[in-house]
Steps between C-alpha positions, in 0.01 A plus 500: 500500500194295566525178706163367359541186293400607151402236232509609128297269280610595141297415198803501272292404185311823555766755606817350341829642608377862537290389787801368694705825504516619860701801636408424857746315720390138542617287796432173680145620598408495124390178333483500124286234317519521123225315310554426137436257218709379204308755288656787693824678393821436679573694819776754472833386656555861634165496678542158660835612637322757708316224689809314625456619862125422540280180524436442133308219335405430142181310413488360147146402429323316216369732223123537464212738528508673840750233612746745658223709657345197671835380629605846629169549690514150634860562631377839659232302690757255609720779636217660693411155652853428589586834657169521684466819709867584457544865370598468136444687178407340170558679165381358169700655217276498192310749274207254499220650704319176522718429793319778684190276546708231660665752730155635611380154572810400695474817712141423586588153642835619642433849623844566634669417175707763328462418133560738200555484121748724320612494129860489587731452801622867489143623606642711797714708263202544257295634793772735613532638142130566485510692829800700381308597179212619708723714724666658194157632358491875553245628761363846547729780392584760769455867395774604752830535344740245646796618690836436349693239689877472537603144444821382651747311281474129550781276427366209294647170606647274215287221405575188693646196329264227401512218757697198400315193403533233765682171399180292569297721257776469237493117547127497482497712173776267345304185576172642360671622186668169441184304528301753302734462211466133517116542464397363841163617623445769775435256779812307435708823470354645826547177696858424385604860561362510854657149571844608394491833685394312816762218477799646312708530823428150621793265537364263235305761312498321166382167636232671705367687199508205276307286755239761551461547124450125444247483795306778330513412137610138482837349406505596126359857518675574823845403356416707200433816698820437713726471198405858404543655842788307663762744382313773686588327822877570440446872524 
């Protein structure tokens, strides 16, 4: 497991839900920033539930030509300036190769920067699959007849049971599903879910969540969100 702080800047309008699928284990060293607009499709609840243990932020941006691209690259520059010479990795998740020119430029002025672009978060698995396919290609065929080998019987272990879903992940999924059915946008869904998962064990959890929702969205909208999720705090 790498201890390098890794920042994923995701162009959700470009890659949609398929770009967020990741089979690698993510932890507190991973920072996920999803950039989207109101024109993008909704984020899958199942995918969002995989991010409950990482630093996750959702940036809802105004729609417009190249709007998301400009905001994403501006934020990348902000991260580079904030982290300075600290060893970090920056990964843009997008199929748009126009980002490559920006990456080249930033590497020229910040030579120690580790910046890359991939079409999806599961890029490591894709690379391993390609390497495996190369290794499977037949090489030169030996003319010598191979010796027969005696293979000892091997007892195949029974498949292990699927690990149980943690209570926090279940709560996260419940909140997201509740707000999604009520047609709230992705930013509200992600914020409210993370808020409840963080404070659900507090002594005055309901009051804390309500106050924070009002601070974020104002009295009317904050109460509207709270009415939909307050029952989740009883679980």
